[in-house]
Structure formats: C-alpha cells, structure tokens
N, C-alpha and C positions, 0 to 999 in steps of 0.2 A: 149698622147693629152693632151698637156697645153691648157684652156683656161682660157681669160680673159677679164674683162673688161670696161668700165667708162658708166658715166651719164654725157649726155650733155645739154642744154637748148635746147628748139627750140618755134616754136612759138604752139606747141602746149602739149605743157607739157614738163619735161624730157622725154627724149629717153636714151636708155640701150640699151649700144654698147654691142656687146657678138666676141671674137673671137678666133674661135680656131682653133693650129697652126697658131697662125699668120695670118688667115684667115674668114673675116669677116663673121661671121656665124647666126648674130642675132640683130635686132633693133626693138625691145619693148619699149611701151608705158603705164606709170600708168593707171592701174587698165584697163589692155591690156584682153582678151580676150583670152586663152590657152599661158598663159605667164607661160616660165619656172618659178620652186621653184628658187629664187635669190643665193640661196647654190648651181644651178649648173650655174652661170655665172663663174665661177674662182673665181684669183685672182684680183683687181683692179688697174687696170697700161693703163692708157694711149697712151703708145708709140706705139703697133700697129691698134690705130684708125687716126692718121695724116691724109692724103686721105682719108677717110670716111667723118670726121671730115671738112676737106676744100668742096669737096662734098659738105656734105647737106646746109655750110654755103653760096654757089654759090644757090644752088637751092634757096632757104627764101627766099637768097637777087632778085631772079628770071634771076638769069646770069646763069643757066645751068638748062635744059628742058631731059636729060639723063644721067640716072646716068655711068660713067665706071668703077669698084671696084671690084675686084678679087671673089667671093665670095664664103663659101661651107654653100649651100643649105643639107644638112640631112631631105630626107625624100622617099619616097618611088617613083619606078621610074613615076606611074599613074602625083602623084602629083607634082614631080619635068618637069614633061611634063606642065604639067596644071600652075607653078613657073613662068619657058623658057613663055609661052603664053604671061604672065603678063607684060612682060620685053619687049614683041614686042606691046602693046598698045601707040600711039603716047602719050603725054604730051598735056593735056588738053582735049582730048577724052575718050571716052566710051564703053564699050563693055558691053555685056547683058552676062550670063551668059549661054544661051544658043551658042550667038556666038560663046562662047571661044568652049564650047562641043563640035559644028559642026566646028572648027579652026582642032580638034584632032581627029579628024574623027568619031566622038561617037556623032551626033546627040540627043542622050538618054539620056548623063551621064551629065547634065544639075546641078544636086543633087548634084551629085558627085564634079564635076568643083566645085562647090559654098564649099561641103565642104573642099578639096584641099587648097581652094581663105581660106576659116578662117584658115589652118594652116600653112599660110606664115607666116616662121620666121625670113622675113625684112620687115617689114613693110618702109611707106615710100618710098623707094629705089627699091624694086619689087612690081610695084605700083597695089596694092590688092582692094586699094580706086577707082579705075578707073573700076572698076566692078558694073554692075548694073541689077535691075530685068529686065523683058522682059516689064513690062509696063515705064519703065523710071522709077520707084521708086528711091530709095536709098534702098533697104536691106541686113544685114547684113556683119558688120564691126566690125570686134574685136574691133578697138581702140574702138568701138562706132559712133553710128549713125550723131552726133554733129560735131568729127574728119571730118568724110566722107565730110559730107556736105563742112566743114570749106576748106578738102582740093583741091578738085573737084573750089569750086568757087575762088580759091586761084591759082589755074591754070588758071581756063579760066578769069582769069582777072574779074572778076565783082565785085558789089561793094558790095558782101556781105563777104568777104574780110576785108576791111574797119580794119578790127580788128589786122591789122600787123601793 
C-alpha cells in the first residue's frame, strides 16, 4: 500500500489530500475532528491529485456541482453505505440524519448515521456538510460548524458566502 499526500489552498483553509495506491482516500481540513495523524498521510507528492485539484478548483469557482473522481473509501459496510447516500444529496440541498437513516431502510438509525457521517474521510467531495438536524439546525460537522455554514451558504448562493 502506497500513500501520498499534498496540501492545497481553499476558501476554507488548507486541505490535505491523501491518496492510497493512487486513489483519493482522504480530504482533511485543519483542526478537523477525526483527522488521522499526519504520519499516516504518506510521502508528500502532488502527482496523484491532478484531477482532484482541477475538480476542487472548478467547485470553488462555481463551475462544478458534482464530483466525478475515483475514490477509495475505507470504512465499515454501514459507513460506506452512509457515504454513498451522502453522494446522492444534490448540490445546494440538505437532508436530515433521519432522512438518511430512512433511505438506508432503518429509520431508527439516525444516531448511527451521524456517527458514520462524522467519520467521512473525504470531506467536501463526499458532502457530509449537507446533513442537518431534524429541526433544520446545523449540527455536528467535523470541520467545524462555521465551515459547514459557509459551505451551505456557498452552495445555496446566499450572501453569507461573500467571504470568497
């Protein structure tokens, strides 16, 4: 198993991209909860990330609303099912933890969905920021609630994204 990483700038601060055997396996923000230790990121090398960087640049330029990248999402079968559901949430829209649990066929699993959501290894691209509480409140984002609010504002085009 070969791991490589690079750091790119974004409107949300530096993003660390990690590849495992040439496939994107991590996108981590500074001070992100559940961020792995940096020694696990592998050697610095930007080579595997050309497509990822191009798509992130297009996303931040409002030219891309859906990522199309090969990814390696390592997790339990349940986590991977949740992360697959996250990728089904359209740009600019949100879902509740309960709605995701229902879509997985287990309406009582909203807490487990929240835990799996929090362990998402590829933030932004696997859009865990699009999940909100049952009352519409912004809850639980590993990158910080301020970033979650800014990402949602950015995608919805509201004035809150004027920081860009």
